[in-house]
C-alpha positions, -999 to +999 in steps of 0.1 A: -011+181+005-005+158-029-034+144-044-040+107-031-049+081-060-080+064-052-100+038-069-135+025-059-145-010-057-185-012-055-209-036-074-242-010-064-244+020-091-259+045-066-232+039-041-207+040-070-224+076-081-224+087-045-187+079-039-176+096-072-194+128-064-184+129-028-146+127-043-147+152-067-159+175-039-126+174-022-094+188-037-069+163-018-088+132-037-078+121-074-101+091-087-086+068-109-107+042-114-142+022-104-150-016-104-177-036-099-155-066-094-124-065-066-109-095-091-106-066-120-088-037-099-062-067-082-032-059-108-041-019-101-038-024-065-007-045-066+015-019-089+014+003-056-001+036-073-030+032-054-031+054-016-068+053-008-093+025-012-132+023-011-140-012-007-176-026-002-176-057+017-203-076-002-190-078-038-191-109-063-169-137-066-145-124-040-155-104-009-142-072+005-124-081+036-115-117+016-094-091-010-078-078+017-067-106+037-054-114+002-031-083-003+003-083+008+004-050+011-030-033+008-031+009+006-052+027+032-089+010+029-122+027+036-145+001+040-180+010+027-211-017+037-252-012+048-238-042+075-224-031+108-214-064+121-187-063+098-172-034+114-144-056+138-136-074+112-121-043+093-105-026+121-087-060+127-076-058+092-060-022+098-088-003+075-088+034+085-125+035+085-158+019+083-183+038+060-222+022+071-246+032+039-258+057+036-233+080+049-232+119+046-207+140+031-200+150+065-193+116+076-175+113+043-151+138+054-143+127+084-130+094+070-109+115+049-096+135+077-084+102+090-067+090+057-045+126+058-037+119+094-022+088+086-002+101+053+017+130+071+024+105+099+040+088+068+058+121+055+077+125+091+083+086+092+102+095+057+119+118+070+138+099+094+175+085+088+165+051+110+140+024+113+131+005+147+119-029+146+108-058+167+130-084+166+133-115+192+118-096+219+142-062+212+141-033+195+169-027+169+178-001+149+185+001+112+203+029+094+175+030+061+207+041+042+223+007+048+194-012+039+199-030+002+162-046-003+133-057+018+119-091+011+077-102+025+080-134+039+043-147+046+031-127+077+063-105+079+088-092+063+132-095+061+146-062+063+183-066+045+214-049+053+247-062+039+247-100+061+220-085+088+184-100+081+157-085+110+127-094+111+095-069+106+059-070+114+049-045+087+036-044+054+057-036+024+035-011+014+039+007+048+075+000+049+080+019+014+061+049+026+085+054+053+117+047+033+121+075+015+126+085-027+159+062-031+133+028-025+112+011-048+091-015-054+104-041-076+077-072-076+049-078-053+073-092-024+106-070-030+115-032-020+150-020-034+176+005-028+181+020-060+221+032-045+226-012-043+215-021-076+247-032-092+230-046-130+197-056-143+195-088-163+163-097-176+136-096-155+160-099-125+182-069-104+217-079-093+227-071-062+245-087-031+255-118-053+212-119-051+190-117-081+154-101-073+130-104-094+114-075-113+073-082-115+059-073-148+036-046-132+063-027-116+089-032-141+079+003-157+074+018-125+115+008-120+127+017-150+112+052-147+131+055-114+169+045-124+189+066-143+189+052-178+210+070-205 
């Protein structure tokens, strides 16, 4: 398995040091940064390069739960806290696991095992030729090769294929994990199929008579993925 890029958001030094030491012992994890404030971590999270977030619940200015609710496409998240009463809130936000401080290395490894199982599931999804989405009480099959772009709309997403617009109740990041290498995040609200890009004008992608914005934090990643000569 490839290494998972992870960050820590934790305002207590002992807890930071424990997580850093545990992560260092797991070859499949790569720690990119440790933050005290969730606001400082937002830009890195929204770039979509984070696979796993270790998140304390009690944080300055913005709680861990508030941070998760604010993200359109949160990465896989393990909550860490000394208060067990937040467990239900965490699982309602689809976190992978909930570590109650102080936690042992053995308990930490159980959480990482859950993350790896979820990653393996996403890899299997990415090998599929079709997506199946719920729409108006039906389950519709959509050919992945025909998807031009996907747009986040509040609590749901629009999967756009030619003239078809299908509603999917899934986050952009989970869709991106399932779509394969032709798809890339261009903006916090958009995923685009590289094969469908007609041209790039300034900070906009032109395709299918649409102009799709390129976010500042996603531009470098997009330019790396297209074949610019």
